[in-house]
C-alpha positions as a printed Julia matrix, in Angstrom:
311×3 Matrix{Float64}:
 -106.9   26.8    -1.89
 -107.6   23.41   -1.55
 -109.97  22.48    1.09
 -107.1   20.31    3.09
 -105.47  23.09    3.0
 -107.06  24.54    5.81
 -107.23  21.5     8.23
 -103.49  22.5     8.92
 -100.89  25.19    9.26
  -98.0   23.42    8.84
  -97.1   19.32    7.92
  -94.01  17.26    8.73
  -93.53  13.43    7.41
  -91.29  11.88    9.91
  -90.24   8.71   11.84
  -90.46   9.17   15.19
  -87.62   8.47   18.14
  -90.14   6.27   20.19
  -90.42   3.81   16.88
  -87.88   4.65   13.74
  -89.7    2.32   11.88
  -92.9    4.18   11.69
  -93.58   6.69    9.39
  -95.99   9.67   11.03
  -97.76  12.88    9.39
  -97.95  16.1    12.47
  -97.45  19.49   12.93
  -94.49  21.36   14.98
  -95.82  22.34   18.45
  -94.12  25.37   17.97
  -95.25  27.07   15.08
  -92.47  29.48   14.52
  -89.9   26.69   14.97
  -87.6   26.42   11.77
  -87.73  22.87   11.88
  -84.82  21.65    9.65
  -82.4   23.8    11.06
  -83.08  22.6    14.89
  -82.87  18.81   13.6
  -79.57  20.19   12.07
  -78.42  21.7    15.27
  -79.48  18.54   17.23
  -82.17  19.93   18.93
  -85.61  17.56   20.03
  -88.72  18.89   17.82
  -91.85  18.02   19.31
  -94.91  16.72   17.24
  -98.76  16.9    17.29
  -99.1   13.93   14.89
 -102.8   13.83   12.65
 -104.59  10.71   12.14
 -103.6    9.92    8.5
 -100.37   8.66    6.67
 -100.35  11.55    4.24
  -99.94  15.23    3.38
 -102.52  14.6     1.23
 -104.9   13.09    3.51
 -104.3   14.19    7.1
 -106.99  13.27    9.05
 -107.36  14.57   12.55
 -105.01  16.0    14.84
 -104.53  13.77   17.61
 -104.04  14.56   21.66
 -100.58  12.81   21.69
  -96.81  14.17   21.21
  -94.03  12.38   19.34
  -90.46  13.69   18.72
  -88.73  13.3    15.09
  -86.04  10.87   15.3
  -85.8   11.53   11.61
  -87.18  14.06    8.9
  -88.46  12.55    5.52
  -89.63  14.55    2.43
  -93.36  15.88    3.05
  -94.78  13.53    0.04
  -92.95   9.66   -0.61
  -92.15   8.65   -4.39
  -95.03   6.91   -4.54
  -97.09  10.01   -4.32
  -95.63  12.2    -6.45
  -95.18   9.72   -9.99
  -93.59  10.99  -12.86
  -92.06  14.27  -13.02
  -93.14  17.19  -15.67
  -91.05  20.5   -15.33
  -90.89  23.8   -16.87
  -87.87  25.63  -17.31
  -87.29  29.53  -17.72
  -90.37  31.15  -16.94
  -89.97  34.08  -14.01
  -88.99  38.12  -14.2
  -86.01  39.17  -12.05
  -87.52  39.69   -8.97
  -88.56  35.86   -8.63
  -86.6   34.08   -6.71
  -87.25  30.46   -8.8
  -92.47  13.01   -9.39
  -96.31   7.69  -12.16
  -98.87  10.85  -12.44
  -97.68  13.89  -10.44
  -95.98  17.26  -12.31
  -93.01  19.07  -11.14
  -92.86  22.63  -12.76
  -89.77  24.63  -12.96
  -90.55  27.84  -12.5
  -86.72  30.1   -13.04
  -86.31  34.12  -12.89
  -85.15  35.95  -15.96
  -82.25  36.89  -13.77
  -81.0   33.35  -13.55
  -81.98  32.91  -17.23
  -79.74  36.14  -17.78
  -76.71  34.6   -16.13
  -77.0   31.12  -17.65
  -77.16  32.68  -21.09
  -80.71  31.28  -21.58
  -83.47  33.07  -23.59
  -86.33  34.33  -21.99
  -89.58  32.23  -23.08
  -92.95  33.48  -23.84
  -94.52  29.88  -22.91
  -93.67  27.4   -20.45
  -91.14  25.12  -21.87
  -91.55  21.34  -20.3
  -89.24  18.5   -19.93
  -89.21  15.64  -17.4
  -88.03  14.34  -13.93
  -88.08  10.7   -12.48
  -89.93  10.21   -9.11
  -86.8    8.49   -8.25
  -85.23  11.95   -7.87
  -87.29  12.79   -5.0
  -85.06  12.37   -1.62
  -85.69  13.64    2.05
  -83.37  16.56    3.8
  -80.83  16.02    6.27
  -79.44  13.78    8.0
  -80.3   11.69    4.28
  -77.12  12.38    2.45
  -77.59  14.26   -1.2
  -75.46  12.12   -3.8
  -73.61  12.96   -6.34
  -73.33  10.28   -8.95
  -70.25   9.3   -10.88
  -70.88  10.99  -13.87
  -70.89  14.52  -12.33
  -67.67  14.08  -10.25
  -65.91  13.2   -13.4
  -65.58  16.98  -13.78
  -67.16  18.1   -10.3
  -69.56  20.48  -12.37
  -72.56  19.4    -9.33
  -74.65  22.39   -8.91
  -77.3   24.08   -6.64
  -80.6   25.43   -7.12
  -82.74  27.26   -4.41
  -86.31  26.78   -5.43
  -89.66  27.25   -3.83
  -92.42  23.73   -3.81
  -96.02  24.09   -4.81
  -98.1   20.98   -3.97
 -101.43  20.45   -5.21
 -104.29  19.5    -3.06
 -106.62  17.7    -5.8
 -107.06  16.48   -9.31
 -106.95  19.04  -11.41
 -107.91  19.35  -15.11
 -108.9   21.8   -17.34
 -108.87  24.62  -14.85
 -109.49  28.18  -15.79
 -106.53  30.12  -14.25
 -109.4   32.15  -11.76
 -109.8   28.59  -10.17
 -106.21  27.27  -10.13
 -105.35  28.42   -6.35
 -108.41  26.65   -5.56
 -106.0   22.99   -5.87
 -103.21  24.37   -4.09
 -102.32  22.02   -0.83
  -99.25  24.22    0.2
  -95.59  24.92   -0.16
  -92.23  23.79    1.11
  -88.58  24.28   -0.54
  -86.37  22.11   -3.13
  -82.85  21.99   -3.84
  -82.44  21.31   -7.54
  -79.46  19.29   -7.9
  -78.0   19.43  -11.43
  -75.09  18.16  -13.41
  -74.18  21.04  -15.51
  -71.88  19.57  -18.22
  -74.42  16.62  -19.05
  -77.19  19.7   -18.99
  -74.85  21.69  -21.79
  -74.11  18.72  -23.8
  -77.72  18.26  -24.57
  -80.51  20.05  -25.72
  -82.87  18.54  -23.38
  -82.41  18.75  -19.17
  -84.02  15.09  -18.28
  -80.85  13.15  -17.64
  -79.11  16.16  -16.49
  -81.42  17.0   -13.21
  -82.73  13.46  -13.26
  -80.28  11.62  -11.02
  -81.31   9.54   -8.13
  -81.85  11.86   -5.15
  -81.68  15.12   -7.16
  -84.85  16.51   -5.49
  -84.72  16.78   -1.82
  -87.27  18.6    -0.36
  -88.95  19.68    2.57
  -88.74  19.99    5.87
  -92.35  21.59    6.24
  -95.64  21.52    4.54
  -96.33  24.96    5.09
 -100.5   24.85    4.29
 -101.89  27.42    1.1
 -104.1   28.87    3.71
 -100.85  30.08    6.07
  -99.52  31.61    2.87
 -102.19  32.94    0.79
  -99.52  35.68   -0.9
  -96.44  33.48   -1.8
  -94.63  36.73   -2.75
  -93.94  37.81    0.78
  -91.38  34.69    0.83
  -87.81  35.3     1.04
  -85.4   32.34   -0.59
  -82.09  31.97    0.32
  -78.97  29.08   -0.78
  -76.46  29.07    1.08
  -73.24  26.76    0.67
  -70.99  25.66    3.98
  -72.83  28.9     5.45
  -72.36  31.18    2.68
  -74.84  33.01    0.91
  -74.77  32.01   -2.49
  -78.65  33.44   -3.67
  -81.14  35.39   -2.18
  -84.43  36.8    -3.56
  -87.83  37.75   -2.99
  -90.73  35.25   -4.53
  -92.78  38.02   -6.27
  -92.83  39.37  -10.19
  -93.21  35.93  -11.84
  -93.49  36.0   -15.81
  -96.03  32.64  -15.54
  -97.53  33.5   -12.49
  -99.1   30.09  -10.1
 -102.32  30.26  -11.23
 -101.53  30.56  -14.77
  -99.03  27.69  -14.39
 -101.34  25.28  -12.91
 -104.11  26.33  -15.11
 -101.94  25.68  -18.5
 -100.57  22.3   -17.16
 -104.03  21.01  -16.21
 -105.56  21.9   -20.19
 -106.25  18.37  -21.46
 -103.89  16.79  -18.66
 -105.11  15.69  -15.51
 -102.69  16.7   -12.41
 -103.11  14.44   -9.65
 -103.43  15.44   -6.39
  -99.31  15.11   -5.2
  -98.37  16.95   -8.25
  -95.34  19.0    -7.34
  -94.48  22.28   -9.07
  -90.86  23.52   -8.54
  -90.58  27.19   -8.71
  -86.99  27.68  -10.31
  -84.29  29.31   -9.1
  -82.88  32.85   -8.65
  -79.39  34.08   -9.82
  -76.12  32.82   -7.57
  -76.02  29.36   -9.14
  -72.89  28.48   -9.29
  -72.17  27.53  -12.88
  -72.64  30.97  -13.72
  -70.23  32.48  -10.91
  -66.58  33.4   -11.52
  -64.63  31.27  -10.58
  -67.22  28.82  -10.5
  -68.84  27.48   -7.23
  -69.57  23.67   -7.68
  -70.64  21.33   -4.61
  -68.32  18.19   -4.18
  -68.7   15.51   -1.28
  -68.63  16.97    1.93
  -70.18  20.3     1.22
  -73.4   21.73    3.12
  -76.17  23.29    0.94
  -79.22  24.81    2.64
  -82.18  25.9     1.11
  -83.61  28.55    3.41
  -87.88  29.65    2.83
  -88.94  31.88    5.59
  -91.24  32.45    6.97
  -93.11  29.13    7.41
  -91.17  26.73    5.45
  -87.66  27.1     7.04
  -84.59  25.19    6.02
  -83.87  22.58    3.58
  -80.52  20.93    4.53
  -78.8   18.86    2.37
  -74.69  17.04    3.19
  -73.36  16.26   -0.35
  -71.71  13.1    -0.68
  -69.99  11.11   -3.53
  -71.37   7.88   -4.65
């Protein structure tokens, strides 16, 4: 666990109601509150700001109190850099951007529903930092290309955030580099994905990677297998799974990716999606403008809500 992780329990990045132009980092006063859901319901969420301006260097908690005006992604685009993605990397029970790493760990059960082979080693592809986006009320925009045949899809995922630069890390020490965890929706364009042998284009559109709402400290989540993830489209459960039984464990992936390559602080790891994506359903359940999709990661992280819009 990164040393910074021990200095907080849960952090949010936000614009305060008192000064909407300002960006603050802070800890929700209610330790049990589902921040994303509360904001969606129009409730005030009180936060104790930290002295720092980034979850990578939060500083010290202050004695002041602020109310969230607008929730932001836990990290900014400038902090996460370029995106590296690893696909098809988990067992049947796992529910699954300049110098950062985005690692996508998928489930065996999801691979099967998509008729994709189970990998023996991690599969790498790239995703741009411009795909990073904020939670609701920021819109999640489907580009015109995706709208041509309405094959936009959702993927509920857990996110791992690396807290300090990592290179040539042994598996036994890999968790020492983890800052914390949050949620993501890996918005995808299925026709574009299936038309190509790599997924960079189909998963890399602007805003196609909303994350949040809370960064839960690695100290608060010593065992991610205890977390539960669900994906809900317009309130209907599409995906549900506990995060356990990875093919390539979190330590294995951090170690693997750091061999010969520096993973800077701010590296983001998307841990794949459980079965139930729209493309695999019969009939198919794609997303379109006006839909809402929620990624619920409990306990601690809460609900990432995305309002789908057309470009």
